[in-house]
C-alpha positions in Angstrom: 48.6 107.8 -8.4 45.0 107.6 -9.7 43.5 104.6 -11.2 40.8 102.9 -12.1 39.7 100.4 -9.6 41.1 97.1 -11.4 44.4 98.2 -11.9 47.0 97.1 -9.4 47.6 99.6 -7.1 50.9 100.6 -5.3 51.3 103.3 -2.6 52.4 106.5 -3.9 53.6 110.0 -2.7 51.9 112.7 -4.2 54.3 115.3 -5.6 53.7 119.2 -5.7 54.2 119.5 -9.5 51.6 116.6 -9.5 48.9 117.9 -7.2 47.2 120.5 -10.0 47.0 117.5 -12.5 45.7 115.4 -10.1 43.0 117.7 -9.0 41.8 118.2 -12.7 41.7 114.7 -13.4 39.7 113.7 -9.7 37.5 116.9 -9.9 36.5 115.9 -13.7 35.9 112.6 -12.7 33.7 113.8 -9.7 31.5 116.3 -12.0 30.9 113.5 -14.1 29.4 111.6 -11.4 31.8 108.8 -10.6 32.7 108.5 -7.0 36.6 108.6 -6.0 38.2 106.9 -3.1 41.2 108.8 -2.0 43.5 109.4 1.4 42.5 112.2 3.4 44.3 114.5 6.2 42.8 112.0 8.7 41.4 108.6 7.3 40.6 107.0 3.9 37.5 108.9 2.4 35.1 108.2 -0.5 34.0 111.5 -2.2 31.0 112.1 -4.6 29.7 115.2 -6.6 26.6 116.9 -4.3 24.3 117.2 -7.7 25.0 113.3 -8.8 22.0 111.5 -7.6 23.7 108.3 -8.4 26.8 108.9 -7.3 25.5 110.2 -3.9 23.3 107.1 -3.7 25.8 104.6 -4.6 28.1 105.8 -1.6 25.8 104.9 0.7 25.5 101.3 -0.9 29.2 100.9 -1.1 29.2 101.8 2.6 26.0 99.8 3.5 24.9 103.0 5.1 21.5 104.1 6.1 20.2 106.6 4.2 18.7 108.7 7.0 22.5 109.0 8.3 23.2 112.5 5.9 27.0 112.7 4.4 29.5 115.0 5.3 30.3 118.2 3.7 33.8 119.1 2.6 34.7 122.6 1.5 37.6 124.3 0.2 37.2 127.9 2.6 34.8 129.1 5.2 33.4 131.8 2.7 31.9 128.4 1.3 29.8 128.1 4.4 27.2 130.7 3.3 26.9 129.0 0.0 25.5 126.0 1.7 23.1 128.0 3.8 25.2 127.4 6.7 23.5 129.5 10.0 26.5 130.9 11.9 26.6 131.1 15.6 29.1 131.6 18.5 30.1 128.3 18.8 30.4 128.2 14.8 32.5 130.6 15.2 34.9 129.3 17.7 35.0 126.6 16.0 36.2 128.4 12.8 39.2 130.3 14.4 40.2 127.4 16.9 43.1 126.4 14.3 41.3 123.1 13.1 40.2 124.9 10.0 41.6 123.4 7.8 42.1 120.2 9.7 40.4 117.2 11.7 37.3 119.2 13.1 33.6 118.9 11.5 31.1 121.1 12.6 27.6 120.5 12.5 25.1 123.6 12.1 22.0 124.6 11.2 21.0 125.5 7.4 18.7 128.4 6.2 16.7 126.9 3.3 16.4 130.4 1.6 19.8 130.2 0.9 20.7 126.8 0.5 21.3 124.8 -2.8 18.3 122.6 -4.1 20.4 119.4 -3.0 20.2 120.8 0.6 16.7 121.5 0.4 15.1 118.6 2.6 18.0 119.4 5.4 17.8 121.2 8.5 21.2 120.5 9.8 24.7 120.2 7.3 27.8 118.9 9.3 31.3 120.5 7.3 35.0 120.4 7.5 37.7 122.1 5.5 40.5 119.5 5.0 44.5 120.3 5.8 45.1 118.1 2.5 46.5 119.8 -0.8 45.2 117.7 -3.7 41.8 117.5 -1.5 41.6 121.5 -1.4 42.7 122.0 -4.9 39.6 119.6 -6.1 37.5 121.1 -3.6 38.3 124.6 -5.9 37.4 123.0 -8.7 34.2 121.9 -7.8 32.8 123.1 -5.0 31.5 121.5 -2.1 31.6 117.3 -2.0 30.0 114.6 0.1 33.2 113.4 1.8 32.4 110.2 3.9 35.4 107.8 5.8 35.6 104.5 3.2 34.2 102.1 5.8 31.3 100.1 5.9 29.0 101.3 8.3 30.0 99.9 11.9 33.2 98.8 11.1 36.7 100.0 11.8 37.5 102.8 9.5 40.6 101.8 7.2 43.5 103.8 6.7 45.2 102.6 3.0 43.2 102.5 0.0 43.5 98.7 -0.6 42.1 98.1 3.2 38.9 100.0 1.9 38.9 98.6 -1.2 38.4 95.0 0.7 36.1 96.2 3.1 33.3 98.3 0.6 30.5 96.9 -0.4 31.7 97.3 -3.9 34.1 99.4 -5.8 34.6 103.3 -6.4 35.1 104.5 -9.9 38.4 106.0 -9.4 41.2 105.4 -6.6 43.5 107.8 -5.5 46.1 105.4 -4.1 47.5 106.1 -1.0 47.5 106.1 2.8 45.3 108.2 5.5 47.5 110.7 7.4 46.2 110.5 10.5 45.2 107.2 12.5 41.9 108.8 14.1 38.4 110.2 11.9 37.9 114.2 12.6 36.3 115.0 16.0 32.4 116.2 15.2 31.2 119.1 17.4 27.3 119.9 16.9 27.1 123.7 17.2 23.3 124.2 16.0 22.3 122.8 19.5 23.1 124.8 23.1 25.6 124.3 24.7 27.7 122.7 21.3 28.4 118.5 22.2 30.9 116.6 20.8 29.0 113.9 18.7 32.0 111.7 17.7 35.7 112.3 19.5 38.3 111.8 17.1 41.8 113.7 16.2 40.8 116.3 18.0 40.8 115.8 22.0 37.6 116.6 24.4 39.9 118.5 26.5 40.4 120.5 23.6 37.0 121.0 22.4 36.0 122.6 26.2 38.5 124.7 25.7 37.9 126.3 22.2 34.3 126.5 23.7 35.3 128.1 27.0 33.5 131.3 28.1 30.3 130.1 26.1 27.0 130.2 27.8 
């Protein structure tokens, strides 16, 4: 169910036949500069188009998040890493082949400014994830990379329903895809820009799993 934020929200199961139509509507809203609240394969997320500066600023405001804390990026496929100017290394390659791409694994890596889009020109590092979610992937294939972050007020617990997220945020998004996040934890964030790679946020992928993935790297 997709609705403006003032509508009466009801939990709705997204049926396969509706994914393309819903993806069209969500993608159009994002490209128009709107903010979308939606379930992901982990927790509830806030999404904005990175080229829409006003929408990006509003995401920071909704979360009461410091502007110094960059927003993570979601992509539809591994080949979009190059579009972002991402600098891959052996640790990144291990993450990509780990079985958690797509899935609840976020990877931080360096950025080559000569290949990065304009909206990343001031960044030396990015964090990206490929979600394991049919609607999100369909949206990302239409829009290209998006800024998608957990829909919680900074420093508070991450909600797992759209209703709980709306109650917590500092304001309201433009569009709500009603539902429940499919996971109880956020993604695990691994910084592969540093050597050795290190976990910066422990989430759905365990510390032991990450150690196994990175085994053999110096």
